[in-house]
DSSP file (Angstrom, degrees, kcal/mol; ACC not computed):
  #  RESIDUE AA STRUCTURE BP1 BP2  ACC     N-H-->O    O-->H-N    N-H-->O    O-->H-N    TCO  KAPPA ALPHA  PHI   PSI    X-CA   Y-CA   Z-CA
    1    1 A X              0   0    0      0, 0.0    94,-0.1     0, 0.0     2,-0.1   0.000 360.0 360.0 360.0 143.9    0.0    0.0    0.0
    2    2 A X        -     0   0    0     92,-0.8     2,-0.4    91,-0.1    95,-0.1  -0.411 360.0-159.9 -64.8 138.9    1.1    3.5   -0.8
    3    3 A X        -     0   0    0     -2,-0.1     2,-0.3     2,-0.0    65,-0.1  -0.985   6.1-142.3-125.5 137.5    2.4    5.5    2.3
    4    4 A X        -     0   0    0     -2,-0.4     2,-0.3    64,-0.2    66,-0.0  -0.716  14.9-177.1 -95.9 147.3    2.6    9.3    2.5
    5    5 A X        +     0   0    0     -2,-0.3    61,-0.1     3,-0.1    62,-0.0  -0.857   8.8 175.0-145.1 107.6    5.4   11.1    4.3
    6    6 A X        +     0   0    0     59,-0.4     2,-0.5    -2,-0.3     4,-0.1   0.082  35.1 137.5-101.7  22.7    5.2   14.9    4.4
    7    7 A X        +     0   0    0      2,-0.1     2,-0.1     1,-0.1     3,-0.0  -0.972  68.5  31.4-116.8 125.4    8.3   15.4    6.6
    8    8 A X  S    S-     0   0    0     -2,-0.5    -1,-0.1     1,-0.0     2,-0.1   0.622 110.8-114.4 -70.5 157.4   10.1   17.5    5.9
    9    9 A X        -     0   0    0     -2,-0.1     2,-0.8     1,-0.1    -2,-0.1  -0.383  29.8-119.2 -61.9 129.9    7.2   19.6    4.5
   10   10 A X        -     0   0    0     -2,-0.1     2,-0.5    -4,-0.1    -1,-0.1  -0.619  26.0-160.7 -79.0 108.1    7.6   20.1    0.8
   11   11 A X        -     0   0    0     -2,-0.8     2,-0.4     9,-0.1     9,-0.2  -0.753   9.9-159.8 -85.5 130.0    8.0   23.8   -0.1
   12   12 A X  E     -A   19   0A   0      7,-2.3     7,-3.4    -2,-0.5     2,-0.4  -0.878   6.0-165.7-114.3 144.3    7.2   24.4   -3.7
   13   13 A X  E     +A   18   0A   0     -2,-0.4     5,-0.2     5,-0.2     2,-0.2  -0.981  10.5 178.9-132.4 143.0    8.3   27.5   -5.7
   14   14 A X        -     0   0    0      3,-2.5     5,-0.0    -2,-0.4    64,-0.0  -0.589  55.6 -82.2-118.2-171.7    7.4   29.0   -9.1
   15   15 A X  S    S+     0   0    0     -2,-0.2     3,-0.0     1,-0.2    -2,-0.0   0.875 127.5  13.9 -60.8 -36.5    8.7   32.1  -10.7
   16   16 A X  S    S+     0   0    0     62,-0.1    62,-2.6    61,-0.1    63,-0.4   0.562 119.8  61.6-117.1 -13.1    6.4   34.3   -8.6
   17   17 A X  E     - B   0  77A   0     60,-0.2    -3,-2.5    61,-0.1     2,-0.4  -0.819  51.5-156.8-123.4 155.7    4.9   32.1   -5.8
   18   18 A X  E     -AB  13  76A   0     58,-2.5    58,-2.6    -2,-0.3     2,-0.6  -1.000   9.1-158.2-124.7 131.1    6.0   30.1   -2.8
   19   19 A X  E     +AB  12  75A   0     -7,-3.4    -7,-2.3    -2,-0.4     2,-0.2  -0.950  31.6 156.4-107.9 114.0    3.8   27.3   -1.6
   20   20 A X  E     - B   0  74A   0     54,-2.2    54,-3.8    -2,-0.6     2,-0.2  -0.740  47.8 -70.9-131.8 174.0    4.7   26.6    2.1
   21   21 A X  E     - B   0  73A   0     -2,-0.2    52,-0.1    52,-0.2     2,-0.1  -0.465  53.9-112.2 -70.1 140.5    3.2   25.2    5.2
   22   22 A X        -     0   0    0     50,-0.6     2,-0.3    -2,-0.2    -1,-0.1  -0.442  38.8-167.3 -70.5 145.2    0.4   27.3    6.7
   23   23 A X    >   -     0   0    0     -2,-0.1     3,-2.3    -3,-0.1    35,-0.1  -0.855  38.7-102.1-132.1 167.9    1.3   28.8   10.1
   24   24 A X  G >  S+     0   0    0      1,-0.3     3,-1.6    -2,-0.3     4,-0.2   0.758 117.0  70.1 -61.0 -23.5   -0.5   30.6   12.9
   25   25 A X  G 3  S+     0   0    0      1,-0.3     3,-0.4     2,-0.1    -1,-0.3   0.653  90.9  61.9 -66.8 -13.6    0.8   33.8   11.5
   26   26 A X  G <> S+     0   0    0     -3,-2.3     4,-2.5     1,-0.2     3,-0.4   0.329  70.4 109.3 -90.7   6.9   -1.6   33.3    8.6
   27   27 A X  H <> S+     0   0    0     -3,-1.6     4,-2.4     1,-0.2     5,-0.2   0.837  75.0  50.0 -59.7 -37.8   -4.7   33.4   10.9
   28   28 A X  H  > S+     0   0    0     -3,-0.4     4,-1.7     2,-0.2    -1,-0.2   0.882 113.7  45.5 -69.1 -36.7   -6.0   36.8    9.6
   29   29 A X  H  > S+     0   0    0     -3,-0.4     4,-2.1     2,-0.2    -2,-0.2   0.876 111.7  53.1 -71.7 -37.0   -5.7   35.8    6.0
   30   30 A X  H  X S+     0   0    0     -4,-2.5     4,-3.3     1,-0.2     5,-0.2   0.932 109.6  47.8 -63.1 -45.6   -7.3   32.4    6.7
   31   31 A X  H  X S+     0   0    0     -4,-2.4     4,-1.3     1,-0.2    -1,-0.2   0.889 109.6  54.2 -63.6 -37.1  -10.3   34.1    8.4
   32   32 A X  H  < S+     0   0    0     -4,-1.7     4,-0.2    -5,-0.2    -1,-0.2   0.907 117.0  36.9 -62.8 -40.7  -10.6   36.5    5.5
   33   33 A X  H >< S+     0   0    0     -4,-2.1     3,-1.1     1,-0.2    -2,-0.2   0.944 119.6  45.0 -74.7 -49.7  -10.8   33.5    3.0
   34   34 A X  H 3< S+     0   0    0     -4,-3.3    14,-2.2     1,-0.3    -2,-0.2   0.539 110.8  53.4 -80.4  -6.3  -12.8   31.1    5.1
   35   35 A X  T 3< S+     0   0    0     -4,-1.3     2,-0.7    12,-0.2    -1,-0.3   0.466  85.5  98.7-100.3  -3.5  -15.4   33.6    6.2
   36   36 A X    <>  -     0   0    0     -3,-1.1     4,-2.3    -4,-0.2     3,-0.2  -0.754  61.7-156.1 -89.0 113.1  -16.2   34.7    2.7
   37   37 A X  T  4 S+     0   0    0     -2,-0.7     4,-0.3     1,-0.2    -1,-0.2   0.846  94.0  52.4 -58.4 -34.9  -19.4   33.0    1.4
   38   38 A X  T >4 S+     0   0    0      1,-0.2     3,-0.8     2,-0.2     4,-0.2   0.914 111.2  46.2 -68.1 -41.4  -18.4   33.5   -2.2
   39   39 A X  T 34 S+     0   0    0      1,-0.2     3,-0.4    -3,-0.2    -2,-0.2   0.880 118.4  42.4 -64.8 -38.5  -14.9   31.9   -1.6
   40   40 A X  T >< S+     0   0    0     -4,-2.3     3,-1.8     1,-0.2     5,-0.3   0.324  80.2 112.8 -92.7   7.5  -16.5   29.0    0.3
   41   41 A X  T <  S+     0   0    0     -3,-0.8    -1,-0.2    -4,-0.3    -2,-0.1   0.826  87.7  30.6 -51.8 -39.4  -19.4   28.5   -2.1
   42   42 A X  T 3  S+     0   0    0     -3,-0.4     2,-0.6    -4,-0.2    -1,-0.3   0.260 100.4  92.0-107.2  11.4  -18.2   25.1   -3.3
   43   43 A X  S <  S-     0   0    0     -3,-1.8     2,-2.7     2,-0.1    -1,-0.0  -0.925  71.4-142.6-109.1 113.2  -16.5   24.0   -0.1
   44   44 A X        +     0   0    0     -2,-0.6     2,-0.3     2,-0.0    -3,-0.1  -0.316  64.2 104.2 -78.6  63.4  -18.8   22.0    2.1
   45   45 A X  S    S-     0   0    0     -2,-2.7    -2,-0.1    -5,-0.3     3,-0.1  -0.966  78.2 -95.2-135.8 152.0  -17.6   23.4    5.4
   46   46 A X        -     0   0    0     -2,-0.3     2,-0.1     1,-0.1     3,-0.0  -0.344  49.0 -99.8 -64.5 149.7  -19.1   25.9    7.8
   47   47 A X        -     0   0    0    -12,-0.1     2,-0.3     1,-0.1   -12,-0.2  -0.430  36.2-112.9 -66.8 142.5  -17.8   29.5    7.4
   48   48 A X        +     0   0    0    -14,-2.2    -1,-0.1   -18,-0.1     3,-0.1  -0.603  35.2 178.9 -73.0 137.2  -15.2   30.6    9.8
   49   49 A X        +     0   0    0     -2,-0.3     2,-0.3     1,-0.1    -1,-0.1   0.646  57.5  31.8-114.6 -22.7  -16.6   33.3   12.1
   50   50 A X  S  > S-     0   0    0      1,-0.1     4,-1.5     0, 0.0     3,-0.3  -0.866  78.6-110.5-134.5 165.2  -13.8   34.1   14.5
   51   51 A X  H  > S+     0   0    0     -2,-0.3     4,-2.5     1,-0.2     5,-0.2   0.817 120.2  60.1 -63.7 -30.2  -10.0   34.3   14.5
   52   52 A X  H  > S+     0   0    0      2,-0.2     4,-2.5     1,-0.2    -1,-0.2   0.863 100.4  54.5 -65.8 -35.5  -10.2   31.3   16.9
   53   53 A X  H  > S+     0   0    0     -3,-0.3     4,-2.3     2,-0.2    -2,-0.2   0.918 110.1  46.9 -61.0 -43.0  -11.9   29.4   14.1
   54   54 A X  H  X S+     0   0    0     -4,-1.5     4,-2.3     2,-0.2    -2,-0.2   0.918 112.1  49.3 -65.2 -43.9   -9.0   30.2   11.8
   55   55 A X  H  X S+     0   0    0     -4,-2.5     4,-2.6     1,-0.2    -2,-0.2   0.884 110.9  50.2 -64.5 -38.3   -6.4   29.3   14.4
   56   56 A X  H  X S+     0   0    0     -4,-2.5     4,-3.1     2,-0.2     5,-0.3   0.909 109.0  52.3 -65.7 -41.3   -8.2   25.9   15.0
   57   57 A X  H  X S+     0   0    0     -4,-2.3     4,-2.7     2,-0.2    -2,-0.2   0.933 112.0  46.1 -57.4 -46.4   -8.3   25.3   11.2
   58   58 A X  H  X S+     0   0    0     -4,-2.3     4,-2.6     2,-0.2     5,-0.2   0.928 114.5  47.1 -63.6 -46.4   -4.5   25.9   11.1
   59   59 A X  H  X S+     0   0    0     -4,-2.6     4,-2.2     2,-0.2    -2,-0.2   0.936 115.3  45.3 -60.9 -48.0   -3.8   23.7   14.1
   60   60 A X  H  X S+     0   0    0     -4,-3.1     4,-2.1     2,-0.2    -2,-0.2   0.897 112.8  51.3 -64.0 -40.8   -6.0   20.9   12.9
   61   61 A X  H  X S+     0   0    0     -4,-2.7     4,-1.9    -5,-0.3    -2,-0.2   0.940 112.2  45.2 -62.0 -48.1   -4.5   21.1    9.4
   62   62 A X  H  X S+     0   0    0     -4,-2.6     4,-2.2     1,-0.2    -1,-0.2   0.843 110.5  54.1 -68.4 -32.8   -1.0   20.9   10.6
   63   63 A X  H  X S+     0   0    0     -4,-2.2     4,-1.3    -5,-0.2    -1,-0.2   0.898 109.6  48.2 -65.2 -39.4   -1.8   18.1   13.0
   64   64 A X  H  <>S+     0   0    0     -4,-2.1     5,-2.8     2,-0.2     6,-0.8   0.845 109.0  53.3 -69.3 -33.4   -3.2   16.1   10.1
   65   65 A X  H ><5S+     0   0    0     -4,-1.9     3,-1.6     3,-0.2   -59,-0.4   0.923 106.5  52.7 -64.8 -43.4   -0.1   16.9    8.0
   66   66 A X  H 3<5S+     0   0    0     -4,-2.2    -1,-0.2     1,-0.3    -2,-0.2   0.831 110.5  47.6 -60.8 -32.0    2.1   15.5   10.8
   67   67 A X  T 3<5S-     0   0    0     -4,-1.3    -1,-0.3    -5,-0.1    -2,-0.2   0.446 113.6-122.3 -86.1  -0.7    0.0   12.3   10.7
   68   68 A X  T < 5S+     0   0    0     -3,-1.6   -64,-0.2    -4,-0.2    -3,-0.2   0.797  76.8 125.5  62.4  30.8    0.4   12.2    6.9
   69   69 A X  S   <S-     0   0    0     -5,-2.8    23,-0.5     1,-0.2     2,-0.3   0.746  78.3 -10.6 -87.3 -27.1   -3.4   12.3    6.5
   70   70 A X        -     0   0    0     -6,-0.8     2,-0.4    -9,-0.2    -1,-0.2  -0.952  59.1-137.2-158.1 171.0   -3.5   15.3    4.2
   71   71 A X  E     + C   0  89A   0     18,-2.0    18,-2.6    -2,-0.3     2,-0.4  -0.993  18.2 178.2-141.5 138.7   -1.4   18.1    2.9
   72   72 A X  E     - C   0  88A   0     -2,-0.4   -50,-0.6    16,-0.3     2,-0.4  -0.994  11.1-155.7-142.5 129.5   -2.2   21.7    2.5
   73   73 A X  E     -BC  21  87A   0     14,-3.7    14,-1.8    -2,-0.4     2,-0.5  -0.829  14.1-134.9-107.0 144.6   -0.1   24.6    1.2
   74   74 A X  E     -BC  20  86A   0    -54,-3.8   -54,-2.2    -2,-0.4     2,-0.6  -0.849  24.1-140.7 -87.0 130.3   -0.3   28.3    1.9
   75   75 A X  E     +BC  19  85A   0     10,-3.3     9,-3.3    -2,-0.5    10,-1.0  -0.850  30.6 169.9 -95.8 124.3    0.1   30.1   -1.4
   76   76 A X  E     -BC  18  83A   0    -58,-2.6   -58,-2.5    -2,-0.6     2,-0.2  -0.926  35.2-110.6-132.3 156.8    2.2   33.3   -1.0
   77   77 A X  E     -B   17   0A   0      3,-0.9   -60,-0.2     5,-0.7     5,-0.2  -0.601  22.1-131.4 -79.9 146.3    3.8   35.8   -3.3
   78   78 A X  S    S+     0   0    0    -62,-2.6     3,-0.2    -2,-0.2   -61,-0.1   0.788 109.1  57.2 -66.3 -25.9    7.6   35.8   -3.5
   79   79 A X  S    S+     0   0    0    -63,-0.4     2,-0.4     1,-0.3    -1,-0.2   0.831 121.5  18.4 -73.5 -31.8    7.4   39.6   -3.0
   80   80 A X  S    S-     0   0    0     -3,-0.2     2,-2.5     2,-0.1    -3,-0.9  -0.978  71.3-134.4-145.0 125.6    5.5   39.3    0.3
   81   81 A X        +     0   0    0     -2,-0.4     2,-0.4    -3,-0.2    -3,-0.1  -0.418  63.0 128.3 -80.2  68.2    5.1   36.3    2.6
   82   82 A X        -     0   0    0     -2,-2.5    -5,-0.7    -5,-0.2     2,-0.1  -0.992  66.0-111.0-127.7 129.2    1.4   36.8    2.9
   83   83 A X  E     +C   76   0A   0     -2,-0.4    -7,-0.2     1,-0.2     3,-0.1  -0.377  39.2 166.8 -61.3 125.7   -1.1   34.0    2.4
   84   84 A X  E     -     0   0A   0     -9,-3.3     2,-0.3     1,-0.4    -8,-0.2   0.410  66.1 -17.9-116.7  -5.2   -3.2   34.8   -0.8
   85   85 A X  E     -C   75   0A   0    -10,-1.0   -10,-3.3     2,-0.0    -1,-0.4  -0.969  58.2-125.3 179.5 174.8   -4.7   31.3   -1.1
   86   86 A X  E     +C   74   0A   0     -2,-0.3     2,-0.3   -12,-0.2   -12,-0.2  -0.984  19.1 177.7-139.1 149.7   -4.5   27.7   -0.1
   87   87 A X  E     +C   73   0A   0    -14,-1.8   -14,-3.7    -2,-0.3     2,-0.3  -0.989  18.8 127.7-148.8 147.3   -4.4   24.4   -2.0
   88   88 A X  E     -C   72   0A   0     -2,-0.3     2,-0.5   -16,-0.3   -16,-0.3  -0.987  53.2 -89.4-175.7-175.5   -4.0   20.8   -1.0
   89   89 A X  E     +C   71   0A   0    -18,-2.6   -18,-2.0    -2,-0.3     3,-0.2  -0.982  38.7 163.3-120.4 117.3   -5.1   17.2   -0.9
   90   90 A X        +     0   0    0     -2,-0.5     2,-0.4   -20,-0.2    -1,-0.1   0.735  66.9  48.9-108.4 -29.4   -7.7   16.4    1.8
   91   91 A X        +     0   0    0      2,-0.0     2,-0.3   -21,-0.0    -1,-0.2  -0.438  69.7 162.8-114.7  58.9   -9.3   13.1    0.8
   92   92 A X        -     0   0    0    -23,-0.5     2,-0.4    -2,-0.4     3,-0.1  -0.594  18.1-169.8 -79.9 136.8   -6.3   10.9    0.1
   93   93 A X    >   +     0   0    0     -2,-0.3     3,-2.2     1,-0.1     4,-0.1  -0.766   8.8 179.2-128.5  85.0   -7.0    7.2    0.0
   94   94 A X  G >  S+     0   0    0     -2,-0.4     3,-1.6     1,-0.3   -92,-0.8   0.788  80.0  66.6 -60.4 -25.7   -3.7    5.3   -0.1
   95   95 A X  G 3  S+     0   0    0      1,-0.3    -1,-0.3   -94,-0.1    -3,-0.0   0.697 100.4  51.3 -68.0 -15.8   -5.6    2.0   -0.1
   96   96 A X  G <  S+     0   0    0     -3,-2.2    -1,-0.3     2,-0.1    -2,-0.2   0.246  79.8 133.5-102.6  11.4   -7.0    2.9   -3.5
   97   97 A X    <   -     0   0    0     -3,-1.6     2,-0.4    -4,-0.1   -95,-0.0  -0.389  35.5-168.4 -62.5 134.7   -3.6    3.7   -5.1
   98   98 A X        -     0   0    0     -2,-0.1     2,-0.4     2,-0.0    -2,-0.1  -0.992  13.2-142.9-128.6 124.7   -3.2    2.1   -8.5
   99   99 A X        -     0   0    0     -2,-0.4     2,-0.4     2,-0.0    -2,-0.0  -0.690  20.1-168.9 -83.1 133.8    0.2    1.9  -10.2
  100  100 A X        -     0   0    0     -2,-0.4     2,-0.4     2,-0.0    -2,-0.0  -0.961   3.9-157.2-124.8 146.3    0.0    2.4  -13.9
  101  101 A X        -     0   0    0     -2,-0.4     2,-0.5     2,-0.0    -2,-0.0  -0.928   7.1-150.1-123.6 144.3    2.7    1.9  -16.4
  102  102 A X        -     0   0    0     -2,-0.4     2,-0.5     2,-0.0    -2,-0.0  -0.970  14.2-164.1-114.1 120.5    3.2    3.2  -19.8
  103  103 A X        -     0   0    0     -2,-0.5     2,-0.4     2,-0.0    -2,-0.0  -0.909   4.3-169.0-107.6 129.2    5.1    1.0  -22.2
  104  104 A X        -     0   0    0     -2,-0.5     2,-0.3     2,-0.0    -2,-0.0  -0.947  18.4-131.7-117.8 136.7    6.5    2.4  -25.4
  105  105 A X              0   0    0     -2,-0.4    -2,-0.0     1,-0.1     0, 0.0  -0.667 360.0 360.0 -81.0 139.1    8.0    0.4  -28.2
  106  106 A X              0   0    0     -2,-0.3    -1,-0.1     0, 0.0    -2,-0.0   0.468 360.0 360.0 -87.2 360.0   11.3    1.7  -29.5
């Protein structure tokens, strides 16, 4: 069976962005995103209402990353280390992993 290991946390970079682990310092940006009904329209979770909701989300997310249950990145600009979005994998099912091979004739 496939096993995930997110330690050390994989930081990803593009020309303009850094995808890093979310931290408690991101709590104000998290509340801004997760309390916005338009942003959360297609995400079946309750809206965050308080800064404590945002901090709990961050704590729970990082605890799940430590257990290798999910991974979530904070998206930040290289110019300013401020969360502008989040992306991740939340419903990973390693028991359903299927290896596929591509064979090419030479």
